[in-house]
N, C-alpha and C positions, 0 to 999 in steps of 0.2 A: 504493500500500500504506500502511496505517495502522501507525504505530510506537508501541508502548508500552514503558515502562520498568517492570520487575517486580522487586520486592524481596521475598525470601522470609524474611529475618531469621534466618539460621542463626547459631548461637553455639557453635562448637567449644570445649568446656570440660570436659564430663563424659565424653564418648566411651563411652557405655554399650555400644555395639556391640562394643567390644574387651574386655569384662569377662571373657570366657572365656580370655583370654591366648593364643589361637591366631593372632591377627593383631596386627601392630604398627601403631599409629596413624601415618599418613603426614603428618598435618596438625596438629602439636601447637602450636596457638595458643590464646590465651584472649581472650575479649571479654565484657564485662559486658552484661546485658540493657539497661541504660541506654544504653550505647554503641551497641548495635544499633539501638535505636529512634530515637535522635537522629541517627544516620547516615542512616536511612531518610528522616527529615524533610528533612535537607539534600539528599539525593539527589533527592527529589521536586521540590524547588525548582529544583535545577540542571537536571533533565530538562525542566521547563517553560521555563526560560531558553534551553535549547539547541534548542527547537522540537519536542520529542516531542509526540505527539498525546494520550497518556494516561499515567497512573501507576497501578500496581497493587501490591497487597500480598497475601500469602497468609493462610490461616487453618489453623492446626494447634494441637495441644496436647500437652503431656507428653513432649516430646523435643526434642533439639537441631536437628531438621530445620527447625523454625521456632519462634521465641519469640513469634510474633504470635498470641496466643490470645484477644485482644480486638480483632479487626480493625476493627470499626465505630467504636470509640473512636479508634484510630490514624488511620483514614481521615477522620474528622471533622477531626482536626488537619491532615492533608494538604490537605483541601478548603479549610480556613480560610487556609492558607499559600500557596495557589495561586489563579490567577484564570482561566486559559484551558483547561488540560488536562482531559480527562475523567478520572474517577477510578473505581476499583472494587476489590473484593476478589475474588481468583481462587483459590479460590471460597468463598463463604459456604456452610458445610456445613449444609444445611437440616435434617437429622434432629436436630441438636443443639438446635434452637430451638423454642419454642412459635411456631407460624406467625404469630400476631398480634404477638408481640414482634419477630419478624423483619421483618414488614411495616412496623411503626412505626419501627424502627431505620433501615431502608433509605429510607423516605419522608423521614425527618429528614435523612439524608445528602443526598438529592436536593435538599432545600430549602437546606441549608447551602451546597451547591455551585452553587446556582442552575441546576439542570438539567444538571449535568455527570456525573451518576452513570450507570454501566452496571452492571446487576445480573448478576453471574456466580454460578452456583449449582452445587453438586455434592452427592453423597450420602456421600462419604468412603470411605476404604479401609483406614485403620489401625485394627486391632482394639483395640489398647490404649487408643485414644482413646474408643471406644465403651464398653469395659469400665469405664473410669474414670468415665464419665458414667452408668453403670448402664443402658446401652442395648444391645440385641441387634443386632449388625451385620447379621444375616440379615434384619432388618426395614428396612434402610436404604432400599431402593428404594420400598417401600410408604410409609414415612414421608416420603420425598422427594416422591412424587407427591401425597400428601394435603397436605403442608405447602405446596407450591407452588400447589395449587388454592385453598387458603385465602388465601394471601398475594395472589395475583392478584385474587381477589374483594374482598379488603380494600382494594386500591388502586383498584379499578374501580367499586365500588358504595358508595352512601352508607351503607347498613346491611348487616350480614352476620350470617347465622345458618348453622350448619353441624352436621351429624351424620355422623361418619365412624368409621373403625375405631379411631383413636387420639385424636381430638378431638371433643368435643361443645361447641358454642359457642352460647349464647343470642344472640338478636338484639341486636347492639351497633353503635354508631357508632364506626368506627375512624378515629382522627385521629393525626397529620396526614395529609392527602392528599399524594401526591408532587407536586413541581414540574412534572414531565413527565406529561402526560395521554395515555392513562389510566394509564400507568406507564412507568418507564424501560425501555430495551431490555434484553432478557433473553438471556443466553448460558448454555449448559449444558456442564459438563465431560463429555467423552466420551474415555475412555481405551482401553477394550478391547471394549466390548459393543455388538453390533448392536442390542440392545434399547434401549440408551441413544440410539442414533441415531434409532430409530423414535419414541421419546418426544420428542426435540427436533424432529423433522419434524412430528409431530402438532400441536405447539403453535406451530410457526413460529419457534422460537428459533434463535439462532446457536449454534455449538459451539466449545468451547475444547479444543484437543488438545495432547498432548505427543508426543515422538518415537515412542512405542510405538504410536500410532495408525496408523503406516505398516506395522506388523507385527502384524496382529491374530492372535489365537489361533485364530480360525476363518476362515481365508482363503477357504474355499468360499463364505462369505457374500458376499464381494466382494474385489476386489484390495486395497482398504484401506477404512477406515471413512470417510475423507473423500470418496472416490468414491461410496460408498454413500449418504452424507448428501446430497451435491450432486445426484446423479441422482434421489434421492427428492424433494428439494425442487423440482427442475425438473418432475418428473412431477406435482406438486401445483399447478403453474402459477405458482410463485414466479419472478419475473424473475431472471436470473443476477446482475444488479447488486445485488439485494437479499439475496443469500445471504452470510452471514458465517461465515468459517472462520478461526479464530484458532490460530496456532501459538506455543507457548511453547518457547523453546530457551535453553540455557546460551549466554551471549554474552560475548565479550571480544575486543576488537580492539586491536592494537598495530602500529606501523610494520613491525616484523619479526615474522613469524609465530612464530619460535622463542621469542621473549620471552613471548608469550601462553601458549604450551604449557608453558613452564618454570614460569611462575607458577601455572597452573591444575592441572598434573598431580597434585600431592599433594592439592589440594582436591577434585578430581573423584574421586580414589580414595576419599577420606574420605566424600564424598557418596554414592558408589556402595555402599560398605560399609554406610552408614546406611540407604540405600534397601533393601538386601537384608534387613537386620535388621528393618525395619518392615513390609515387604511379605510376608516369608516366612510369618508366622502365617496370613494370609488364603489365600495360595497352598496351604499345607499342608492346611488344612481343606477347601478347595475340591476338591483332588485326592482327598481321602478321602471326598468326598460329604457332608461335614458342614456345608457352607455354601452354600446356594442363592444365586444371583445374582452370584457372583464366580468362576464357573467359568473365565472367560477369564484371570483372574489367575494361573492355573496355569502359563501361558507368558507371563510378564511380561518384556519385553525388558531391564528393569533387572537381572533376576536369573537368567534362563534363559541358560546358556552358549552354546547354539546360536544364539539370537537376538542375543546380544551380538556374537558373531562375524559373523553375517550383516549386522548394521547397521554394523559397523565403529566404530572409536574416535571418529570425528568426526560420525556421523550424528545424534547427539542434541544437537549444538551448532552455533553459528556462531562459531567461534573461529579467530583467526589474523590475517593482514594484511587491510587493507581489501578488496583484490582477492578474497581467499579468501572473506570474509564476503559480499561482493556475489554471488559465484557461488552460495553456499549459498542466499541469498535468492531468486536467480533461479530456482533449482530449486523452492523452495517456491511461488513465484508461479506456476510452470508447473503445480503441483499444485492450483491454485485457492485457495491461502491468501491471504486478504484483509487480515489483521491479524497483525503479528509482535510478540510481547512478548519483550523482551530481559531474560532472567534474569541479572542483573548481579552480585549479591552472593554468588556461588558459594562454598560452604565457608567463609563468614564473612569475605569480603573487606571491608575497611574503606572508608569514604567516600573516603579518600585514594587507595586502590587502584582504586576504581570510577570516580572522577571523570575521569581521563585517558582511559580506554577509552570512557566515555560521550561525552566531547567528540569523540573521533576518529570514533566511530560517527555522531554527528550531522553532522560536517563532511565526512566522506569516503564515507559509505555512504548515508545517507538521501537526499541529492540525486539519486542514481541512480534513485530510485523515486517521485519527486514530479514 
Protein backbone atom coordinates (compact mmCIF):
# COMPACT_ATOMS: atom_id res chain seq x y z
CA UNK A 1 0.00 0.00 0.00
CA UNK A 2 1.15 3.52 -0.86
CA UNK A 3 1.03 6.03 2.02
CA UNK A 4 0.55 9.76 1.62
CA UNK A 5 0.42 12.59 4.13
CA UNK A 6 -2.45 15.01 3.44
CA UNK A 7 -2.66 18.55 4.84
CA UNK A 8 -5.98 20.39 4.52
CA UNK A 9 -4.91 23.63 6.21
CA UNK A 10 -7.83 24.24 8.53
CA UNK A 11 -7.75 27.41 10.60
CA UNK A 12 -10.31 27.55 13.43
CA UNK A 13 -10.62 31.27 14.11
CA UNK A 14 -13.87 32.76 12.76
CA UNK A 15 -16.25 29.79 13.27
CA UNK A 16 -18.96 31.12 10.93
CA UNK A 17 -20.95 27.88 11.28
CA UNK A 18 -21.87 28.97 14.83
CA UNK A 19 -23.10 32.44 13.90
CA UNK A 20 -26.75 31.57 14.58
CA UNK A 21 -25.93 30.88 18.23
CA UNK A 22 -27.71 27.52 18.23
CA UNK A 23 -24.51 25.54 18.71
CA UNK A 24 -21.44 26.06 20.87
CA UNK A 25 -18.01 25.89 19.31
CA UNK A 26 -16.27 22.79 20.74
CA UNK A 27 -12.86 23.73 19.34
CA UNK A 28 -12.07 27.33 20.38
CA UNK A 29 -8.50 27.67 19.15
CA UNK A 30 -6.83 30.30 16.99
CA UNK A 31 -4.16 29.91 14.33
CA UNK A 32 -2.99 32.47 11.80
CA UNK A 33 -2.88 31.74 8.09
CA UNK A 34 0.91 32.10 8.20
CA UNK A 35 1.18 29.49 10.96
CA UNK A 36 -0.98 27.07 9.00
CA UNK A 37 1.07 27.37 5.82
CA UNK A 38 4.47 27.16 7.52
CA UNK A 39 3.35 24.14 9.54
CA UNK A 40 2.38 22.41 6.30
CA UNK A 41 5.85 23.05 4.86
CA UNK A 42 7.45 21.59 7.99
CA UNK A 43 5.06 18.64 7.96
CA UNK A 44 5.84 17.88 4.31
CA UNK A 45 9.56 17.74 5.01
CA UNK A 46 9.01 15.52 8.03
CA UNK A 47 6.79 13.16 6.01
CA UNK A 48 9.57 12.70 3.47
CA UNK A 49 12.13 12.06 6.21
CA UNK A 50 9.87 9.45 7.82
CA UNK A 51 9.43 7.49 4.60
CA UNK A 52 5.96 8.48 3.39
CA UNK A 53 5.48 7.99 -0.33
CA UNK A 54 3.69 11.26 -1.09
CA UNK A 55 2.60 14.63 0.29
CA UNK A 56 -0.76 16.23 -0.52
CA UNK A 57 -2.55 19.50 0.09
CA UNK A 58 -6.17 20.55 -0.43
CA UNK A 59 -7.77 23.31 -2.47
CA UNK A 60 -10.68 25.32 -1.10
CA UNK A 61 -11.64 28.97 -0.73
CA UNK A 62 -13.63 31.37 1.42
CA UNK A 63 -13.98 29.31 4.61
CA UNK A 64 -12.02 27.85 7.52
CA UNK A 65 -12.38 24.39 6.01
CA UNK A 66 -9.09 25.14 4.27
CA UNK A 67 -6.93 28.23 3.91
CA UNK A 68 -5.17 26.70 0.90
CA UNK A 69 -6.72 28.77 -1.86
CA UNK A 70 -3.51 28.99 -3.95
CA UNK A 71 -2.50 25.32 -3.84
CA UNK A 72 -0.20 25.26 -6.83
CA UNK A 73 1.93 28.00 -5.30
CA UNK A 74 2.16 26.13 -2.00
CA UNK A 75 2.85 22.84 -3.75
CA UNK A 76 5.73 24.45 -5.66
CA UNK A 77 7.31 25.32 -2.30
CA UNK A 78 6.75 21.75 -1.07
CA UNK A 79 8.29 20.35 -4.26
CA UNK A 80 11.32 22.61 -3.83
CA UNK A 81 11.79 21.57 -0.17
CA UNK A 82 11.51 17.82 -0.84
CA UNK A 83 13.46 15.44 -3.04
CA UNK A 84 11.84 11.99 -3.08
CA UNK A 85 8.11 12.07 -2.27
CA UNK A 86 5.47 12.40 -4.93
CA UNK A 87 3.40 15.58 -4.55
CA UNK A 88 -0.13 16.61 -5.41
CA UNK A 89 -3.18 18.75 -4.78
CA UNK A 90 -6.24 16.76 -3.76
CA UNK A 91 -7.92 18.07 -5.63
CA UNK A 92 -7.37 20.90 -8.11
CA UNK A 93 -10.91 22.17 -8.74
CA UNK A 94 -10.99 22.24 -12.52
CA UNK A 95 -14.05 24.51 -13.10
CA UNK A 96 -12.30 27.39 -11.33
CA UNK A 97 -9.45 27.59 -13.88
CA UNK A 98 -9.02 28.42 -17.49
CA UNK A 99 -7.88 25.00 -18.73
CA UNK A 100 -4.71 26.34 -20.34
CA UNK A 101 -3.76 28.08 -17.10
CA UNK A 102 -4.33 24.84 -15.21
CA UNK A 103 -2.28 22.84 -17.72
CA UNK A 104 0.60 25.32 -17.53
CA UNK A 105 0.59 25.47 -13.74
CA UNK A 106 0.60 21.69 -13.34
CA UNK A 107 3.24 21.15 -16.02
CA UNK A 108 5.45 23.65 -14.20
CA UNK A 109 4.93 21.76 -10.94
CA UNK A 110 5.89 18.52 -12.67
CA UNK A 111 9.10 20.15 -13.86
CA UNK A 112 9.96 21.67 -10.47
CA UNK A 113 9.45 18.29 -8.81
CA UNK A 114 11.35 16.47 -11.59
CA UNK A 115 8.46 14.17 -12.39
CA UNK A 116 7.03 13.67 -8.89
CA UNK A 117 3.63 15.24 -9.56
CA UNK A 118 0.36 13.32 -9.44
CA UNK A 119 -2.55 15.29 -10.91
CA UNK A 120 -5.69 14.86 -8.80
CA UNK A 121 -8.75 16.75 -10.01
CA UNK A 122 -12.35 17.34 -8.99
CA UNK A 123 -15.36 19.50 -9.82
CA UNK A 124 -16.05 20.96 -6.36
CA UNK A 125 -19.10 20.83 -4.12
CA UNK A 126 -19.23 24.02 -2.03
CA UNK A 127 -21.76 26.40 -3.51
CA UNK A 128 -20.37 29.50 -1.80
CA UNK A 129 -17.04 28.99 -3.58
CA UNK A 130 -18.71 28.95 -7.00
CA UNK A 131 -20.89 31.93 -6.10
CA UNK A 132 -17.86 33.99 -5.08
CA UNK A 133 -16.10 33.19 -8.36
CA UNK A 134 -19.23 34.05 -10.35
CA UNK A 135 -19.73 30.47 -11.55
CA UNK A 136 -22.86 28.35 -11.66
CA UNK A 137 -22.23 25.18 -9.67
CA UNK A 138 -24.82 23.39 -11.83
CA UNK A 139 -22.30 23.65 -14.69
CA UNK A 140 -19.48 22.07 -12.69
CA UNK A 141 -19.48 18.66 -14.35
CA UNK A 142 -19.65 20.07 -17.87
CA UNK A 143 -16.89 22.55 -17.08
CA UNK A 144 -14.84 19.77 -15.50
CA UNK A 145 -15.13 17.50 -18.55
CA UNK A 146 -14.30 20.27 -21.00
CA UNK A 147 -11.48 21.61 -18.85
CA UNK A 148 -9.80 18.22 -18.52
CA UNK A 149 -10.19 17.54 -22.24
CA UNK A 150 -8.30 20.74 -22.99
CA UNK A 151 -5.65 20.20 -20.31
CA UNK A 152 -4.83 16.67 -21.48
CA UNK A 153 -4.58 17.89 -25.09
CA UNK A 154 -2.30 20.73 -23.94
CA UNK A 155 0.04 18.23 -22.28
CA UNK A 156 -0.04 15.69 -25.09
CA UNK A 157 0.05 17.78 -28.29
CA UNK A 158 2.54 20.31 -29.58
CA UNK A 159 -0.24 22.68 -30.62
CA UNK A 160 -3.84 22.95 -29.41
CA UNK A 161 -7.00 24.46 -30.87
CA UNK A 162 -10.39 23.96 -29.28
CA UNK A 163 -14.00 24.95 -29.63
CA UNK A 164 -16.35 23.92 -26.83
CA UNK A 165 -19.29 25.13 -24.81
CA UNK A 166 -17.23 27.31 -22.46
CA UNK A 167 -13.88 27.80 -24.21
CA UNK A 168 -12.83 28.71 -27.72
CA UNK A 169 -9.07 28.53 -28.14
CA UNK A 170 -7.18 29.52 -31.30
CA UNK A 171 -4.31 27.24 -32.28
CA UNK A 172 -1.52 27.83 -29.78
CA UNK A 173 1.67 26.20 -28.55
CA UNK A 174 1.22 25.45 -24.84
CA UNK A 175 4.45 25.52 -22.84
CA UNK A 176 5.99 24.18 -20.75
CA UNK A 177 5.42 20.50 -21.41
CA UNK A 178 5.30 18.25 -18.34
CA UNK A 179 8.38 16.36 -17.18
CA UNK A 180 6.38 13.10 -17.35
CA UNK A 181 5.21 12.20 -20.83
CA UNK A 182 2.63 12.42 -22.12
CA UNK A 183 1.49 13.74 -18.73
CA UNK A 184 1.56 12.90 -15.00
CA UNK A 185 -0.80 10.25 -13.60
CA UNK A 186 -4.37 11.55 -13.23
CA UNK A 187 -6.70 10.76 -10.34
CA UNK A 188 -10.30 11.95 -10.09
CA UNK A 189 -12.28 12.75 -6.94
CA UNK A 190 -15.31 10.43 -6.61
CA UNK A 191 -17.53 11.10 -3.62
CA UNK A 192 -21.10 10.02 -4.34
CA UNK A 193 -21.89 9.78 -8.00
CA UNK A 194 -21.85 6.68 -10.24
CA UNK A 195 -21.59 9.15 -13.12
CA UNK A 196 -18.21 10.24 -11.77
CA UNK A 197 -17.10 6.61 -11.64
CA UNK A 198 -18.11 6.19 -15.28
CA UNK A 199 -16.07 9.25 -16.26
CA UNK A 200 -12.97 8.02 -14.42
CA UNK A 201 -13.30 4.59 -16.03
CA UNK A 202 -13.77 6.10 -19.49
CA UNK A 203 -10.43 7.90 -19.22
CA UNK A 204 -8.60 5.24 -17.24
CA UNK A 205 -7.99 7.57 -14.30
CA UNK A 206 -7.48 6.52 -10.70
CA UNK A 207 -10.08 7.60 -8.13
CA UNK A 208 -9.78 9.51 -4.88
CA UNK A 209 -12.45 8.63 -2.32
CA UNK A 210 -13.51 9.69 1.14
CA UNK A 211 -15.51 7.68 3.66
CA UNK A 212 -18.80 8.53 2.04
CA UNK A 213 -17.85 6.46 -0.99
CA UNK A 214 -18.74 3.36 1.01
CA UNK A 215 -22.28 4.64 1.59
CA UNK A 216 -23.56 5.80 -1.79
CA UNK A 217 -26.86 7.59 -2.07
CA UNK A 218 -27.92 5.13 -4.78
CA UNK A 219 -26.98 1.69 -3.42
CA UNK A 220 -28.90 -0.01 -6.20
CA UNK A 221 -26.10 1.14 -8.52
CA UNK A 222 -23.67 -1.13 -6.69
CA UNK A 223 -22.65 -2.18 -3.20
CA UNK A 224 -20.33 0.82 -3.18
CA UNK A 225 -18.63 3.08 -5.65
CA UNK A 226 -15.23 1.49 -5.23
CA UNK A 227 -16.62 -1.91 -6.21
CA UNK A 228 -18.38 -0.31 -9.17
CA UNK A 229 -15.16 1.41 -10.27
CA UNK A 230 -12.96 -1.65 -9.89
CA UNK A 231 -15.35 -4.02 -11.65
CA UNK A 232 -15.76 -1.52 -14.50
CA UNK A 233 -12.00 -1.12 -14.92
CA UNK A 234 -11.51 -4.90 -14.95
CA UNK A 235 -14.27 -5.23 -17.54
CA UNK A 236 -12.35 -2.79 -19.76
CA UNK A 237 -9.30 -5.04 -19.54
CA UNK A 238 -7.27 -2.98 -17.08
CA UNK A 239 -4.97 -5.29 -15.06
CA UNK A 240 -5.82 -5.40 -11.36
CA UNK A 241 -2.33 -4.15 -10.45
CA UNK A 242 -2.86 -1.02 -12.57
CA UNK A 243 -6.07 0.06 -10.81
CA UNK A 244 -5.60 2.96 -8.38
CA UNK A 245 -8.09 3.42 -5.54
CA UNK A 246 -7.20 6.15 -3.06
CA UNK A 247 -8.79 6.50 0.37
CA UNK A 248 -8.52 9.74 2.37
CA UNK A 249 -9.20 9.39 6.09
CA UNK A 250 -8.85 11.41 9.27
CA UNK A 251 -5.76 9.86 10.84
CA UNK A 252 -4.16 10.08 14.25
CA UNK A 253 -2.25 7.42 16.13
CA UNK A 254 -1.07 7.43 19.77
CA UNK A 255 0.26 4.65 22.02
CA UNK A 256 -3.02 4.73 23.97
CA UNK A 257 -6.20 4.95 21.91
CA UNK A 258 -7.99 7.10 24.47
CA UNK A 259 -5.39 9.86 24.07
CA UNK A 260 -6.05 10.11 20.33
CA UNK A 261 -9.80 10.21 20.83
CA UNK A 262 -9.59 12.81 23.60
CA UNK A 263 -7.46 15.13 21.47
CA UNK A 264 -9.54 14.76 18.34
CA UNK A 265 -13.08 14.68 19.75
CA UNK A 266 -13.66 18.47 19.84
CA UNK A 267 -11.81 18.94 16.56
CA UNK A 268 -13.89 16.31 14.78
CA UNK A 269 -17.10 17.88 16.12
CA UNK A 270 -15.96 21.27 14.84
CA UNK A 271 -15.04 19.77 11.44
CA UNK A 272 -18.39 17.97 11.28
CA UNK A 273 -20.32 21.14 12.06
CA UNK A 274 -18.40 22.99 9.36
CA UNK A 275 -18.99 20.17 6.86
CA UNK A 276 -22.72 20.39 7.52
CA UNK A 277 -22.65 24.17 7.13
CA UNK A 278 -20.80 23.96 3.78
CA UNK A 279 -22.57 20.95 2.28
CA UNK A 280 -26.17 21.75 3.22
CA UNK A 281 -26.75 24.40 0.49
CA UNK A 282 -25.97 21.88 -2.26
CA UNK A 283 -27.98 19.14 -0.55
CA UNK A 284 -30.99 21.43 -0.07
CA UNK A 285 -31.01 22.60 -3.68
CA UNK A 286 -30.58 19.06 -4.98
CA UNK A 287 -33.48 17.79 -2.89
CA UNK A 288 -35.68 20.57 -4.25
CA UNK A 289 -34.76 19.65 -7.81
CA UNK A 290 -32.97 22.93 -8.38
CA UNK A 291 -29.45 21.59 -8.85
CA UNK A 292 -28.72 18.89 -11.41
CA UNK A 293 -25.62 16.77 -10.93
CA UNK A 294 -25.56 16.79 -7.13
CA UNK A 295 -28.59 14.63 -6.42
CA UNK A 296 -26.51 12.15 -4.46
CA UNK A 297 -25.41 14.86 -2.02
CA UNK A 298 -28.94 14.79 -0.60
CA UNK A 299 -27.75 11.79 1.41
CA UNK A 300 -24.25 12.84 2.36
CA UNK A 301 -22.81 10.73 5.20
CA UNK A 302 -21.34 13.87 6.72
CA UNK A 303 -24.77 15.38 7.30
CA UNK A 304 -27.44 12.64 6.98
CA UNK A 305 -28.21 11.39 10.53
CA UNK A 306 -29.16 7.90 9.38
CA UNK A 307 -25.92 7.42 7.47
CA UNK A 308 -23.85 8.93 10.27
CA UNK A 309 -25.35 6.31 12.57
CA UNK A 310 -24.82 3.54 10.01
CA UNK A 311 -21.16 4.26 9.47
CA UNK A 312 -20.40 4.74 13.17
CA UNK A 313 -18.13 7.21 14.86
CA UNK A 314 -14.90 5.63 13.61
CA UNK A 315 -15.71 4.68 10.03
CA UNK A 316 -14.48 7.96 8.57
CA UNK A 317 -11.10 7.77 10.27
CA UNK A 318 -8.05 5.73 11.21
CA UNK A 319 -7.74 6.95 14.78
CA UNK A 320 -6.43 5.24 17.90
CA UNK A 321 -3.60 2.90 18.84
CA UNK A 322 -1.25 1.45 16.21
CA UNK A 323 -3.11 -1.88 16.40
CA UNK A 324 -6.48 -0.18 15.81
CA UNK A 325 -5.17 1.84 12.87
CA UNK A 326 -3.56 -1.25 11.35
CA UNK A 327 -6.91 -3.05 11.58
CA UNK A 328 -8.66 -0.16 9.81
CA UNK A 329 -6.09 -0.22 7.03
CA UNK A 330 -6.42 -3.99 6.67
CA UNK A 331 -10.14 -3.50 6.07
CA UNK A 332 -9.50 -0.82 3.45
CA UNK A 333 -6.92 -3.04 1.79
CA UNK A 334 -9.51 -5.84 1.63
CA UNK A 335 -11.80 -3.35 -0.19
CA UNK A 336 -9.08 -2.92 -2.84
CA UNK A 337 -7.74 0.43 -1.60
CA UNK A 338 -4.22 0.84 -3.01
CA UNK A 339 -3.26 4.28 -1.65
CA UNK A 340 -4.02 5.66 1.81
CA UNK A 341 -3.79 9.40 2.46
CA UNK A 342 -3.47 10.36 6.13
CA UNK A 343 -5.48 13.52 6.81
CA UNK A 344 -3.38 14.70 9.73
CA UNK A 345 -4.13 18.37 10.54
CA UNK A 346 -7.73 17.78 11.62
CA UNK A 347 -9.48 20.81 13.10
CA UNK A 348 -6.38 22.98 13.00
CA UNK A 349 -3.83 20.70 14.69
CA UNK A 350 -0.42 22.35 14.81
CA UNK A 351 2.84 20.88 13.57
CA UNK A 352 3.80 20.11 17.16
CA UNK A 353 0.59 18.07 17.52
CA UNK A 354 0.84 16.37 14.14
CA UNK A 355 4.52 15.41 14.28
CA UNK A 356 4.38 12.70 17.02
CA UNK A 357 1.39 10.99 15.40
CA UNK A 358 3.13 11.13 12.03
CA UNK A 359 6.24 9.53 13.53
CA UNK A 360 4.30 6.76 15.25
CA UNK A 361 2.35 6.01 12.07
CA UNK A 362 5.59 5.74 10.10
CA UNK A 363 7.32 3.58 12.72
CA UNK A 364 4.55 1.22 13.81
CA UNK A 365 1.91 1.18 11.05
CA UNK A 366 3.55 1.53 7.64
CA UNK A 367 5.97 -1.42 8.09
CA UNK A 368 2.98 -3.79 8.27
CA UNK A 369 2.04 -2.90 4.69
CA UNK A 370 5.42 -2.77 2.98
